[in-house]
C-alpha positions in Angstrom: 0.0 0.0 -0.1 1.1 3.5 -0.8 1.4 5.9 2.0 0.0 9.4 1.4 2.5 12.0 0.6 0.7 14.4 2.9 0.9 11.7 5.7 4.7 11.6 5.1 5.3 15.3 5.0 3.3 15.7 8.2 5.3 13.2 10.3 8.7 13.7 8.9 9.8 16.4 11.2 8.7 14.3 14.1 10.8 11.3 12.7 13.9 13.4 12.1 13.8 15.1 15.6 13.2 11.6 17.2 16.2 10.4 15.4 18.5 13.3 16.1 17.7 13.3 19.8 19.1 9.8 20.1 22.4 10.9 18.4 23.7 13.4 15.9 23.3 12.3 12.4 23.9 13.5 8.9 21.4 14.0 6.1 21.9 10.7 4.1 22.1 8.6 7.3 18.7 10.3 8.3 17.2 9.4 4.8 18.3 5.8 5.1 16.9 5.5 8.7 13.6 7.0 7.8 13.6 4.9 4.7 13.6 1.7 6.7 10.2 2.4 7.9 8.6 5.3 5.8 9.5 5.3 2.1 10.6 8.9 1.0 12.2 10.3 -1.9 16.0 11.0 -1.8 15.9 14.8 -1.5 12.4 15.0 0.4 14.2 15.2 3.9 16.6 18.2 3.1 13.6 20.9 3.1 12.5 19.6 6.4 16.1 19.7 7.8 16.5 23.3 6.6 13.3 24.3 8.2 14.3 22.6 11.5 17.6 24.7 11.5 15.9 27.8 10.4 13.3 27.5 13.2 15.9 26.8 15.9 14.9 23.2 16.5 18.3 21.7 15.2 21.8 23.1 14.7 24.6 21.8 12.4 28.2 21.3 12.5 30.6 19.7 9.9 32.8 16.8 10.7 35.4 15.1 8.5 34.4 11.7 7.2 36.9 8.8 6.8 34.8 7.7 3.6 34.9 10.8 1.7 34.0 14.6 2.1 32.9 16.2 5.3 29.5 15.7 6.5 27.1 18.1 7.9 25.5 16.7 11.2 22.2 17.7 12.7 22.1 18.1 16.5 18.8 18.7 18.3 18.6 21.9 20.5 16.8 22.5 23.8 14.0 24.2 21.9 13.9 21.1 19.4 13.4 18.7 22.4 10.5 20.9 23.7 9.0 20.8 20.2 9.5 17.1 19.8 7.7 16.5 23.2 4.8 18.6 21.8 4.7 16.7 18.5 4.8 13.3 20.1 2.0 14.4 22.5 0.0 15.6 19.5 0.9 12.4 17.4 -0.3 10.1 20.3 -3.6 11.9 20.6 -4.2 11.9 17.0 -3.6 8.2 16.9 -5.9 7.6 19.7 -8.6 9.8 18.3 -8.5 8.1 14.8 -8.6 4.6 16.4 -11.4 5.6 18.6 -13.5 7.0 15.5 -12.8 3.7 13.7 -13.9 1.6 16.8 -17.0 3.7 17.3 -17.9 3.3 13.6 -17.3 -0.3 13.6 -19.6 -0.8 16.6 -22.3 1.2 14.9 -22.3 -1.0 12.0 
């Protein structure tokens, strides 16, 4: 089944922040991690990363790579941790609300 592009866009920031709160990561690594669970296009992640940096939820730094050119790493900020907590709370409520709607409709059939 194909997941809606809008669903993916809506949850991408949450996924990125969740991953970078665990450890700093570079863009390609983030794309690979997300793609294990949610199929996204190669370049789909970078606009979200730019927005997260612009809004102060992530910061960046460059580090040399033993496998080639330097990599830009993303690090979650304190503001980003607060935002992630809000997103997770909203997500959990959203999932519960959708499941409640489905269960109610199934009972009413």
